[in-house]
VEXLUM-737723 format. One record per residue (C-alpha): residue number from 1; residue in three letters; chain; x, y, z. Coordinates in steps of 0.02 Angstrom, whole numbers, plus 50000, padded with zeros to 5 digits. Example, Ala and Ser with C-alpha at 12.3 -4.5 7.8 and 13.67 -1.06 7.14 Angstrom:
BEGIN
{doti:1 tivex:ALA lopa:A x:50615 y:49775 z:50390}
{doti:2 tivex:SER lopa:A x:50684 y:49947 z:50357}
# end
This chain:
BEGIN
{doti:1 tivex:UNK lopa:A x:48719 y:50150 z:51488}
{doti:2 tivex:UNK lopa:A x:48588 y:50252 z:51427}
{doti:3 tivex:UNK lopa:A x:48593 y:50311 z:51244}
{doti:4 tivex:UNK lopa:A x:48515 y:50476 z:51205}
{doti:5 tivex:UNK lopa:A x:48447 y:50498 z:51031}
{doti:6 tivex:UNK lopa:A x:48439 y:50679 z:50960}
{doti:7 tivex:UNK lopa:A x:48295 y:50689 z:50835}
{doti:8 tivex:UNK lopa:A x:48303 y:50833 z:50713}
{doti:9 tivex:UNK lopa:A x:48150 y:50867 z:50619}
{doti:10 tivex:UNK lopa:A x:48179 y:50961 z:50463}
{doti:11 tivex:UNK lopa:A x:48031 y:51070 z:50404}
{doti:12 tivex:UNK lopa:A x:47968 y:51055 z:50229}
{doti:13 tivex:UNK lopa:A x:48046 y:51181 z:50113}
{doti:14 tivex:UNK lopa:A x:47953 y:51350 z:50123}
{doti:15 tivex:UNK lopa:A x:47887 y:51404 z:49959}
{doti:16 tivex:UNK lopa:A x:47926 y:51587 z:49934}
{doti:17 tivex:UNK lopa:A x:47898 y:51605 z:49741}
{doti:18 tivex:UNK lopa:A x:47748 y:51553 z:49626}
{doti:19 tivex:UNK lopa:A x:47763 y:51366 z:49574}
{doti:20 tivex:UNK lopa:A x:47758 y:51411 z:49391}
{doti:21 tivex:UNK lopa:A x:47717 y:51546 z:49261}
{doti:22 tivex:UNK lopa:A x:47529 y:51509 z:49278}
{doti:23 tivex:UNK lopa:A x:47529 y:51560 z:49455}
{doti:24 tivex:UNK lopa:A x:47624 y:51720 z:49410}
{doti:25 tivex:UNK lopa:A x:47496 y:51757 z:49272}
{doti:26 tivex:UNK lopa:A x:47355 y:51737 z:49395}
{doti:27 tivex:UNK lopa:A x:47441 y:51872 z:49501}
{doti:28 tivex:UNK lopa:A x:47406 y:51990 z:49365}
{doti:29 tivex:UNK lopa:A x:47583 y:51997 z:49286}
{doti:30 tivex:UNK lopa:A x:47559 y:51973 z:49099}
{doti:31 tivex:UNK lopa:A x:47714 y:52025 z:49023}
{doti:32 tivex:UNK lopa:A x:47829 y:51899 z:48941}
{doti:33 tivex:UNK lopa:A x:47997 y:51890 z:49036}
{doti:34 tivex:UNK lopa:A x:48102 y:51798 z:49156}
{doti:35 tivex:UNK lopa:A x:48031 y:51766 z:49330}
{doti:36 tivex:UNK lopa:A x:48082 y:51658 z:49482}
{doti:37 tivex:UNK lopa:A x:47974 y:51507 z:49508}
{doti:38 tivex:UNK lopa:A x:47984 y:51366 z:49633}
{doti:39 tivex:UNK lopa:A x:47918 y:51202 z:49580}
{doti:40 tivex:UNK lopa:A x:48054 y:51116 z:49690}
{doti:41 tivex:UNK lopa:A x:48195 y:51230 z:49720}
{doti:42 tivex:UNK lopa:A x:48182 y:51412 z:49661}
{doti:43 tivex:UNK lopa:A x:48253 y:51449 z:49484}
{doti:44 tivex:UNK lopa:A x:48234 y:51574 z:49346}
{doti:45 tivex:UNK lopa:A x:48107 y:51531 z:49207}
{doti:46 tivex:UNK lopa:A x:48058 y:51602 z:49044}
{doti:47 tivex:UNK lopa:A x:47862 y:51638 z:49047}
{doti:48 tivex:UNK lopa:A x:47759 y:51656 z:48891}
{doti:49 tivex:UNK lopa:A x:47616 y:51765 z:48950}
{doti:50 tivex:UNK lopa:A x:47543 y:51797 z:48769}
{doti:51 tivex:UNK lopa:A x:47514 y:51632 z:48685}
{doti:52 tivex:UNK lopa:A x:47337 y:51556 z:48699}
{doti:53 tivex:UNK lopa:A x:47291 y:51627 z:48868}
{doti:54 tivex:UNK lopa:A x:47468 y:51659 z:48941}
{doti:55 tivex:UNK lopa:A x:47547 y:51577 z:49090}
{doti:56 tivex:UNK lopa:A x:47663 y:51455 z:48997}
{doti:57 tivex:UNK lopa:A x:47818 y:51396 z:49080}
{doti:58 tivex:UNK lopa:A x:47956 y:51373 z:48953}
{doti:59 tivex:UNK lopa:A x:48039 y:51196 z:48988}
{doti:60 tivex:UNK lopa:A x:48151 y:51188 z:48836}
{doti:61 tivex:UNK lopa:A x:48216 y:51306 z:48706}
{doti:62 tivex:UNK lopa:A x:48323 y:51273 z:48548}
{doti:63 tivex:UNK lopa:A x:48364 y:51430 z:48444}
{doti:64 tivex:UNK lopa:A x:48550 y:51445 z:48382}
{doti:65 tivex:UNK lopa:A x:48638 y:51283 z:48423}
{doti:66 tivex:UNK lopa:A x:48743 y:51368 z:48566}
{doti:67 tivex:UNK lopa:A x:48710 y:51230 z:48683}
{doti:68 tivex:UNK lopa:A x:48750 y:51049 z:48667}
{doti:69 tivex:UNK lopa:A x:48605 y:50939 z:48722}
{doti:70 tivex:UNK lopa:A x:48703 y:50775 z:48727}
{doti:71 tivex:UNK lopa:A x:48716 y:50784 z:48920}
{doti:72 tivex:UNK lopa:A x:48718 y:50654 z:49067}
{doti:73 tivex:UNK lopa:A x:48578 y:50587 z:49165}
{doti:74 tivex:UNK lopa:A x:48625 y:50705 z:49309}
{doti:75 tivex:UNK lopa:A x:48632 y:50862 z:49198}
{doti:76 tivex:UNK lopa:A x:48458 y:50824 z:49122}
{doti:77 tivex:UNK lopa:A x:48395 y:50799 z:49297}
{doti:78 tivex:UNK lopa:A x:48455 y:50966 z:49362}
{doti:79 tivex:UNK lopa:A x:48433 y:51060 z:49201}
{doti:80 tivex:UNK lopa:A x:48556 y:51162 z:49103}
{doti:81 tivex:UNK lopa:A x:48566 y:51314 z:48993}
{doti:82 tivex:UNK lopa:A x:48487 y:51483 z:49027}
{doti:83 tivex:UNK lopa:A x:48316 y:51561 z:49013}
{doti:84 tivex:UNK lopa:A x:48391 y:51698 z:48909}
{doti:85 tivex:UNK lopa:A x:48445 y:51568 z:48776}
{doti:86 tivex:UNK lopa:A x:48440 y:51384 z:48751}
{doti:87 tivex:UNK lopa:A x:48371 y:51285 z:48901}
{doti:88 tivex:UNK lopa:A x:48322 y:51121 z:48974}
{doti:89 tivex:UNK lopa:A x:48231 y:51168 z:49135}
{doti:90 tivex:UNK lopa:A x:48269 y:50999 z:49215}
{doti:91 tivex:UNK lopa:A x:48185 y:50831 z:49243}
{doti:92 tivex:UNK lopa:A x:48177 y:50857 z:49432}
{doti:93 tivex:UNK lopa:A x:48083 y:51022 z:49405}
{doti:94 tivex:UNK lopa:A x:47964 y:50942 z:49274}
{doti:95 tivex:UNK lopa:A x:47917 y:50814 z:49397}
{doti:96 tivex:UNK lopa:A x:47885 y:50938 z:49527}
{doti:97 tivex:UNK lopa:A x:47784 y:51047 z:49410}
{doti:98 tivex:UNK lopa:A x:47675 y:50904 z:49342}
{doti:99 tivex:UNK lopa:A x:47652 y:50793 z:49501}
{doti:100 tivex:UNK lopa:A x:47486 y:50878 z:49538}
{doti:101 tivex:UNK lopa:A x:47345 y:50926 z:49433}
{doti:102 tivex:UNK lopa:A x:47321 y:50920 z:49241}
{doti:103 tivex:UNK lopa:A x:47451 y:50997 z:49130}
{doti:104 tivex:UNK lopa:A x:47465 y:51028 z:48940}
{doti:105 tivex:UNK lopa:A x:47623 y:51039 z:48843}
{doti:106 tivex:UNK lopa:A x:47639 y:51150 z:48691}
{doti:107 tivex:UNK lopa:A x:47773 y:51116 z:48553}
{doti:108 tivex:UNK lopa:A x:47818 y:51255 z:48442}
{doti:109 tivex:UNK lopa:A x:47930 y:51218 z:48286}
{doti:110 tivex:UNK lopa:A x:48003 y:51317 z:48146}
{doti:111 tivex:UNK lopa:A x:48105 y:51271 z:47998}
{doti:112 tivex:UNK lopa:A x:48231 y:51350 z:47888}
{doti:113 tivex:UNK lopa:A x:48102 y:51407 z:47774}
{doti:114 tivex:UNK lopa:A x:48012 y:51500 z:47920}
{doti:115 tivex:UNK lopa:A x:47869 y:51382 z:47919}
{doti:116 tivex:UNK lopa:A x:47802 y:51364 z:48099}
{doti:117 tivex:UNK lopa:A x:47688 y:51224 z:48164}
{doti:118 tivex:UNK lopa:A x:47636 y:51184 z:48344}
{doti:119 tivex:UNK lopa:A x:47558 y:51043 z:48439}
{doti:120 tivex:UNK lopa:A x:47473 y:51031 z:48609}
{doti:121 tivex:UNK lopa:A x:47465 y:50865 z:48705}
{doti:122 tivex:UNK lopa:A x:47351 y:50852 z:48869}
{doti:123 tivex:UNK lopa:A x:47392 y:50748 z:49025}
{doti:124 tivex:UNK lopa:A x:47577 y:50794 z:49015}
{doti:125 tivex:UNK lopa:A x:47663 y:50713 z:49161}
{doti:126 tivex:UNK lopa:A x:47843 y:50674 z:49199}
{doti:127 tivex:UNK lopa:A x:47866 y:50541 z:49329}
{doti:128 tivex:UNK lopa:A x:47996 y:50529 z:49470}
{doti:129 tivex:UNK lopa:A x:48182 y:50488 z:49438}
{doti:130 tivex:UNK lopa:A x:48156 y:50309 z:49493}
{doti:131 tivex:UNK lopa:A x:48008 y:50279 z:49376}
{doti:132 tivex:UNK lopa:A x:48082 y:50397 z:49233}
{doti:133 tivex:UNK lopa:A x:47921 y:50389 z:49121}
{doti:134 tivex:UNK lopa:A x:47834 y:50516 z:49018}
{doti:135 tivex:UNK lopa:A x:47641 y:50533 z:49013}
{doti:136 tivex:UNK lopa:A x:47548 y:50625 z:48874}
{doti:137 tivex:UNK lopa:A x:47384 y:50596 z:48776}
{doti:138 tivex:UNK lopa:A x:47259 y:50684 z:48666}
{doti:139 tivex:UNK lopa:A x:47356 y:50755 z:48524}
{doti:140 tivex:UNK lopa:A x:47253 y:50915 z:48476}
{doti:141 tivex:UNK lopa:A x:47346 y:51028 z:48360}
{doti:142 tivex:UNK lopa:A x:47400 y:51049 z:48178}
{doti:143 tivex:UNK lopa:A x:47579 y:50982 z:48155}
{doti:144 tivex:UNK lopa:A x:47587 y:50874 z:48003}
{doti:145 tivex:UNK lopa:A x:47575 y:50719 z:48105}
{doti:146 tivex:UNK lopa:A x:47571 y:50651 z:48280}
{doti:147 tivex:UNK lopa:A x:47751 y:50593 z:48316}
{doti:148 tivex:UNK lopa:A x:47738 y:50570 z:48500}
{doti:149 tivex:UNK lopa:A x:47607 y:50444 z:48522}
{doti:150 tivex:UNK lopa:A x:47602 y:50354 z:48352}
{doti:151 tivex:UNK lopa:A x:47721 y:50231 z:48266}
{doti:152 tivex:UNK lopa:A x:47873 y:50243 z:48401}
{doti:153 tivex:UNK lopa:A x:47763 y:50281 z:48547}
{doti:154 tivex:UNK lopa:A x:47843 y:50408 z:48665}
{doti:155 tivex:UNK lopa:A x:47702 y:50403 z:48785}
{doti:156 tivex:UNK lopa:A x:47738 y:50293 z:48942}
{doti:157 tivex:UNK lopa:A x:47922 y:50285 z:48888}
{doti:158 tivex:UNK lopa:A x:48074 y:50300 z:49004}
{doti:159 tivex:UNK lopa:A x:48200 y:50439 z:48985}
{doti:160 tivex:UNK lopa:A x:48374 y:50393 z:48923}
{doti:161 tivex:UNK lopa:A x:48533 y:50476 z:48906}
{doti:162 tivex:UNK lopa:A x:48701 y:50419 z:48832}
{doti:163 tivex:UNK lopa:A x:48754 y:50367 z:49013}
{doti:164 tivex:UNK lopa:A x:48586 y:50293 z:49063}
{doti:165 tivex:UNK lopa:A x:48503 y:50165 z:48954}
{doti:166 tivex:UNK lopa:A x:48310 y:50141 z:48984}
{doti:167 tivex:UNK lopa:A x:48247 y:50129 z:48810}
{doti:168 tivex:UNK lopa:A x:48163 y:49973 z:48723}
{doti:169 tivex:UNK lopa:A x:48300 y:49957 z:48591}
{doti:170 tivex:UNK lopa:A x:48383 y:49791 z:48638}
{doti:171 tivex:UNK lopa:A x:48531 y:49805 z:48522}
{doti:172 tivex:UNK lopa:A x:48596 y:49973 z:48594}
{doti:173 tivex:UNK lopa:A x:48567 y:50137 z:48684}
{doti:174 tivex:UNK lopa:A x:48460 y:50264 z:48587}
{doti:175 tivex:UNK lopa:A x:48523 y:50409 z:48690}
{doti:176 tivex:UNK lopa:A x:48703 y:50365 z:48645}
{doti:177 tivex:UNK lopa:A x:48665 y:50338 z:48467}
{doti:178 tivex:UNK lopa:A x:48557 y:50498 z:48444}
{doti:179 tivex:UNK lopa:A x:48671 y:50601 z:48560}
{doti:180 tivex:UNK lopa:A x:48517 y:50660 z:48667}
{doti:181 tivex:UNK lopa:A x:48421 y:50642 z:48818}
{doti:182 tivex:UNK lopa:A x:48236 y:50588 z:48782}
{doti:183 tivex:UNK lopa:A x:48092 y:50470 z:48814}
{doti:184 tivex:UNK lopa:A x:48149 y:50353 z:48679}
{doti:185 tivex:UNK lopa:A x:48046 y:50201 z:48620}
{doti:186 tivex:UNK lopa:A x:48153 y:50088 z:48505}
{doti:187 tivex:UNK lopa:A x:48211 y:50216 z:48457}
{doti:188 tivex:UNK lopa:A x:48107 y:50367 z:48399}
{doti:189 tivex:UNK lopa:A x:47978 y:50460 z:48288}
{doti:190 tivex:UNK lopa:A x:48025 y:50622 z:48375}
{doti:191 tivex:UNK lopa:A x:48181 y:50696 z:48463}
{doti:192 tivex:UNK lopa:A x:48172 y:50873 z:48508}
{doti:193 tivex:UNK lopa:A x:48342 y:50865 z:48598}
{doti:194 tivex:UNK lopa:A x:48441 y:50816 z:48451}
{doti:195 tivex:UNK lopa:A x:48595 y:50894 z:48383}
{doti:196 tivex:UNK lopa:A x:48561 y:51072 z:48305}
{doti:197 tivex:UNK lopa:A x:48624 y:51086 z:48128}
{doti:198 tivex:UNK lopa:A x:48645 y:51247 z:48044}
{doti:199 tivex:UNK lopa:A x:48563 y:51182 z:47874}
{doti:200 tivex:UNK lopa:A x:48526 y:51022 z:47781}
{doti:201 tivex:UNK lopa:A x:48625 y:50867 z:47834}
{doti:202 tivex:UNK lopa:A x:48627 y:50685 z:47775}
{doti:203 tivex:UNK lopa:A x:48651 y:50516 z:47862}
{doti:204 tivex:UNK lopa:A x:48594 y:50475 z:48033}
{doti:205 tivex:UNK lopa:A x:48440 y:50575 z:48093}
{doti:206 tivex:UNK lopa:A x:48520 y:50630 z:48255}
{doti:207 tivex:UNK lopa:A x:48464 y:50811 z:48232}
{doti:208 tivex:UNK lopa:A x:48307 y:50892 z:48302}
{doti:209 tivex:UNK lopa:A x:48182 y:50781 z:48226}
{doti:210 tivex:UNK lopa:A x:47988 y:50771 z:48209}
{doti:211 tivex:UNK lopa:A x:47955 y:50628 z:48080}
{doti:212 tivex:UNK lopa:A x:47990 y:50690 z:47905}
{doti:213 tivex:UNK lopa:A x:48004 y:50871 z:47968}
{doti:214 tivex:UNK lopa:A x:48182 y:50876 z:48035}
{doti:215 tivex:UNK lopa:A x:48277 y:51030 z:47982}
{doti:216 tivex:UNK lopa:A x:48218 y:51135 z:48118}
{doti:217 tivex:UNK lopa:A x:48300 y:51299 z:48175}
{doti:218 tivex:UNK lopa:A x:48181 y:51360 z:48321}
{doti:219 tivex:UNK lopa:A x:48086 y:51248 z:48450}
{doti:220 tivex:UNK lopa:A x:48009 y:51286 z:48614}
{doti:221 tivex:UNK lopa:A x:47923 y:51168 z:48733}
{doti:222 tivex:UNK lopa:A x:47815 y:51247 z:48870}
{doti:223 tivex:UNK lopa:A x:47684 y:51181 z:48991}
{doti:224 tivex:UNK lopa:A x:47530 y:51257 z:49082}
{doti:225 tivex:UNK lopa:A x:47407 y:51188 z:49212}
{doti:226 tivex:UNK lopa:A x:47238 y:51153 z:49137}
{doti:227 tivex:UNK lopa:A x:47072 y:51182 z:49221}
{doti:228 tivex:UNK lopa:A x:47005 y:51038 z:49307}
# end
């Protein structure tokens, strides 16, 4: 008997939208807003078109505690929240956004005393789901201290959640202990996906945390392609 095989060729996903906010900015659209981007699948994204040259894609936003960031591995992969409010864009989107070229991540923080600080890291890259790792180098801005690449080093670490333990803490799961998905070391010097507290708190530092600067009310992470 002759067996006939039907080969179906699936064409690559056609890109109908700009990859990120930087591409939108280059089209001459320079107003802050929510636009459709397509790093992998098309999705709405908040674009900051005013800060330091514009074209920043917001990948994380905390502002009022309305969204619980203690999510599963799959939820962090797919993303959750809304660009109109609190948001995690999604690890799959972060991988697609940073897989080509050089990118910079900007971290903006504000505490309950309205003190604002920011930090920029170059060479920001999020690896594939299989590799899980974060890449960032070159701390370049005026936060009180570099809490991403010093002490507990988050550079090169694997992403962990409460249901997926990839950290370097042999006695437990940092994601479960701190109630967040993050690139934990063993465990942390920074955790920007921690629990949102509406004021001072005592005990375990499972809140939004940046070294000794941990009583935070507003926080934004955004990325932008850098010139080669």
